[in-house]
C-alpha positions as CSV (number, residue, x, y, z in Angstrom):
1,X,0.0,0.0,0.0
2,X,1.6,3.3,-1.1
3,X,-1.0,5.7,0.4
4,X,-1.6,5.7,4.1
5,X,-5.1,6.3,5.5
6,X,-4.9,9.5,7.5
7,X,-6.8,10.0,10.7
8,X,-7.1,13.2,12.8
9,X,-8.5,13.3,16.3
10,X,-9.9,16.7,17.4
11,X,-10.9,18.3,20.8
12,X,-10.8,21.8,22.0
13,X,-7.2,22.4,23.2
14,X,-5.5,19.2,22.1
15,X,-4.1,18.3,25.5
16,X,-6.6,15.8,27.0
17,X,-9.1,14.0,24.8
18,X,-7.6,14.1,21.3
19,X,-4.0,13.1,22.3
20,X,-5.5,10.3,24.3
21,X,-7.5,9.2,21.3
22,X,-4.4,9.4,19.1
23,X,-2.3,7.5,21.6
24,X,-4.9,4.7,22.0
25,X,-5.4,4.4,18.3
26,X,-1.7,4.4,17.6
27,X,-1.2,1.7,20.2
28,X,-3.9,-0.4,18.6
29,X,-2.3,0.1,15.1
30,X,1.0,-1.2,16.5
31,X,-0.6,-4.2,18.1
32,X,-2.3,-5.0,14.8
33,X,0.8,-4.4,12.7
34,X,-1.0,-1.7,10.8
35,X,1.1,1.4,11.9
36,X,2.6,1.6,8.4
37,X,-0.8,1.8,6.8
38,X,-2.4,4.5,8.9
39,X,-1.1,7.9,9.8
40,X,-2.4,9.5,12.9
41,X,-2.4,13.1,14.3
42,X,-4.4,15.1,16.8
43,X,-5.3,18.8,17.0
44,X,-7.4,21.3,18.8
45,X,-10.1,23.7,17.5
46,X,-8.6,26.4,19.7
47,X,-5.1,27.8,20.1
48,X,-4.9,27.6,23.9
49,X,-2.0,25.1,24.2
50,X,-0.1,25.1,21.0
51,X,3.3,23.4,21.4
52,X,2.5,22.0,24.8
53,X,2.6,18.3,25.7
54,X,-0.6,16.5,26.8
55,X,-2.1,17.3,30.2
56,X,-0.1,15.3,32.9
57,X,-3.3,13.5,33.9
58,X,-3.8,12.3,30.4
59,X,-0.2,11.2,30.2
60,X,-0.5,9.3,33.5
61,X,-3.7,7.6,32.6
62,X,-2.3,6.5,29.3
63,X,0.9,5.3,31.0
64,X,-1.1,3.3,33.5
65,X,-2.6,1.4,30.5
66,X,0.7,0.8,28.8
67,X,0.5,3.7,26.3
68,X,3.0,6.5,25.9
69,X,1.6,9.9,24.7
70,X,4.3,12.1,26.1
71,X,5.8,12.7,22.7
72,X,2.7,14.4,21.4
73,X,2.4,18.2,21.1
74,X,-0.7,20.4,20.8
75,X,-1.5,22.1,17.6
76,X,-4.5,23.9,16.1
77,X,-6.6,22.5,13.2
78,X,-5.9,24.4,10.0
79,X,-7.6,24.4,6.6
80,X,-5.0,22.0,5.1
81,X,-6.2,19.3,7.5
82,X,-9.5,19.0,5.6
83,X,-7.7,18.1,2.4
84,X,-5.0,15.9,4.0
85,X,-7.0,13.7,6.4
86,X,-9.4,11.0,5.3
87,X,-11.1,10.9,8.7
88,X,-11.5,13.8,11.1
89,X,-13.0,12.7,14.4
90,X,-14.5,15.1,16.9
91,X,-14.7,14.5,20.6
92,X,-17.9,16.5,21.2
93,X,-20.7,18.4,19.6
94,X,-19.1,21.8,19.9
95,X,-15.9,20.7,18.2
96,X,-17.9,18.9,15.5
97,X,-19.9,22.1,14.9
98,X,-16.6,24.1,14.7
99,X,-15.1,21.7,12.3
100,X,-18.2,21.6,10.1
101,X,-18.3,25.4,9.9
102,X,-14.6,25.5,9.0
103,X,-14.5,22.6,6.5
104,X,-15.0,23.2,2.8
105,X,-18.3,21.6,1.8
106,X,-16.5,19.0,-0.4
107,X,-14.7,17.6,2.7
108,X,-17.5,17.6,5.3
109,X,-18.1,13.9,4.8
110,X,-14.7,13.3,6.4
111,X,-16.1,14.6,9.8
112,X,-17.6,12.2,12.4
113,X,-17.9,12.0,16.1
114,X,-15.3,9.5,17.4
115,X,-17.9,7.7,19.6
116,X,-20.0,7.0,16.5
117,X,-17.6,4.0,16.2
118,X,-18.8,2.6,19.5
119,X,-22.6,2.7,19.4
120,X,-22.7,0.1,22.2
121,X,-21.6,2.8,24.6
122,X,-24.9,4.7,24.3
123,X,-23.3,8.1,24.2
124,X,-22.0,10.2,21.3
125,X,-19.6,12.5,23.0
126,X,-16.4,12.3,25.0
127,X,-16.7,14.7,28.0
128,X,-13.9,17.1,28.6
129,X,-12.1,16.1,31.8
130,X,-9.9,19.2,32.1
131,X,-11.6,20.8,35.1
132,X,-12.3,17.6,36.9
133,X,-10.4,15.0,38.8
134,X,-8.6,11.8,37.8
135,X,-11.9,9.9,37.4
136,X,-12.7,12.0,34.3
137,X,-9.4,11.0,32.6
138,X,-10.2,7.3,33.3
139,X,-13.7,7.8,31.9
140,X,-12.2,9.4,28.7
141,X,-9.9,6.5,28.2
142,X,-12.8,4.0,28.8
143,X,-14.9,5.7,26.2
144,X,-12.1,6.2,23.6
145,X,-10.7,2.6,23.8
146,X,-13.8,0.8,22.3
147,X,-14.3,3.7,19.8
148,X,-10.7,3.3,18.6
149,X,-11.3,-0.4,18.2
150,X,-14.4,0.2,16.2
151,X,-12.6,2.8,14.1
152,X,-9.8,0.4,13.4
153,X,-12.2,-2.3,12.3
154,X,-14.1,0.2,10.1
155,X,-10.9,1.4,8.4
156,X,-9.6,-2.1,8.0
157,X,-12.8,-3.1,6.2
158,X,-13.2,0.0,4.1
159,X,-9.6,0.1,2.9
160,X,-9.1,-3.7,2.7
161,X,-6.2,-3.6,5.2
162,X,-4.7,-6.9,6.3
163,X,-6.2,-8.8,9.2
164,X,-3.7,-10.2,11.7
165,X,-3.3,-14.0,11.8
166,X,-4.8,-15.5,15.0
């Protein structure tokens, strides 16, 4: 495969939810042997934290689950993202609305809520844990993990990516 599938995870500041989603998805790709097939990134709709690492609570929760996100740095979504990424996944309604308003009409079909890939959860949005305690960061991970699995299966099927031997 010469062209990678490109996936962007988006939240407000790109220090809690979207880097967690990128890290979880990146981890699943490595476990499945698909990291060479899918390019990941994360971004924020706002410029609050550009250049900063993920929130320490996000880093710690990911680390407790065997995932390292400390290498990620916050950036803001830009117009190029709508042309470059095949899938742009919003964490909540406000960020999806922001992305929809910003996206050229021809690329709006690339936008989805991340939790749309885990309908069994019964919720569509990943809550922002920034102003809460550690429980919120655990909850974010617990929502993102099955959604990342569903996203991986969807992409694997849609793009005919290899299925690992059992």
